[in-house]
C-alpha positions in Angstrom: 75.4 111.1 156.7 73.4 114.0 157.5 73.2 113.9 161.4 75.0 112.0 164.3 73.8 111.1 168.0 75.0 109.5 170.8 74.0 109.3 174.4 76.0 110.1 177.4 76.0 106.5 178.6 77.7 105.6 175.2 80.3 108.2 175.9 84.0 106.8 177.7 84.8 109.0 180.7 88.1 110.9 180.7 90.2 112.9 182.4 90.7 112.6 186.4 88.3 110.1 187.8 86.7 109.7 184.6 84.4 112.8 184.4 84.9 114.0 181.3 82.7 112.9 178.2 83.9 114.2 174.9 80.7 114.6 173.3 81.9 116.8 170.5 84.3 114.8 168.9 81.5 111.8 169.4 79.7 113.6 167.2 82.2 114.8 164.8 81.0 118.4 165.4 83.1 121.1 163.6 81.4 124.3 164.6 81.7 124.6 168.5 82.9 122.7 171.4 80.6 120.8 173.1 81.5 118.4 176.5 80.0 117.2 179.3 81.4 117.4 183.0 80.5 115.7 186.4 82.3 116.3 189.5 81.9 114.4 192.5 80.8 116.3 195.8 82.6 119.2 196.9 85.5 118.7 194.0 86.7 121.3 192.2 87.4 120.8 188.2 90.2 121.8 186.3 90.8 125.7 186.3 91.8 127.1 183.0 91.2 130.0 180.8 90.5 129.4 177.2 93.1 132.4 175.7 94.5 129.9 173.6 91.7 128.6 171.9 90.6 131.8 172.2 86.7 130.1 172.8 84.1 132.1 174.5 82.3 129.3 176.7 78.5 128.9 177.9 78.2 126.5 180.9 75.0 124.9 181.9 74.6 123.1 185.2 71.9 120.0 184.1 72.3 118.3 187.8 73.6 119.3 191.2 75.0 122.5 192.7 78.1 124.4 193.9 79.8 127.9 192.2 82.5 128.9 189.7 85.5 131.0 190.4 85.7 133.6 187.3 88.1 135.7 187.7 88.2 137.3 191.2 84.5 136.2 191.6 82.8 133.1 193.1 79.4 132.6 190.9 76.4 130.3 193.0 75.0 127.5 190.3 72.6 125.3 190.4 70.1 123.7 188.3 69.2 125.6 185.3 72.2 128.4 185.6 73.8 129.3 182.2 77.1 131.0 182.6 78.9 133.0 179.8 82.7 133.2 180.2 85.2 135.5 178.3 88.4 133.6 176.9 90.6 135.2 178.6 88.9 134.6 182.0 90.4 132.0 184.6 87.1 129.6 185.6 87.3 127.0 187.7 84.1 124.8 188.9 83.7 123.4 192.6 80.8 121.3 193.2 78.2 121.5 196.1 78.0 118.7 198.6 75.6 116.4 195.7 78.6 116.9 193.5 77.4 119.2 190.1 77.2 118.1 186.2 77.2 120.6 183.4 77.5 120.9 179.4 80.1 123.2 178.2 79.9 125.1 174.9 82.8 127.1 173.2 83.0 128.5 170.0 85.0 131.8 168.8 83.7 135.2 169.2 81.9 136.1 165.9 81.4 132.9 164.5 77.6 132.9 165.0 75.7 134.8 162.5 72.2 135.6 164.1 69.2 135.4 161.9 65.6 136.0 162.2 64.4 137.7 165.3 65.7 135.5 167.0 
């Protein structure tokens, strides 16, 4: 098949509280990682880095607000915020009073080849 499609409601939740939905697995993506995360109000997500995978991550907040602790910085986020994070940086999301939903996309630096004027 030349495409795959899935609705987030059809992906079973995993991890603590069922807050992670493994989109990459469901779609069969092989070029990059992509997952959906839902944090309840005032909750921390998983503190981690991506040194082992060597993936650069981009996080997109699609609902709620909060902040990300990245290295020694606290970065406030809200709906529509994009953050790019180097693989070696420790990061931890923290949801605000309304919770936070975000999508994380990751790939190894250099795997994308720009083309055209984009």
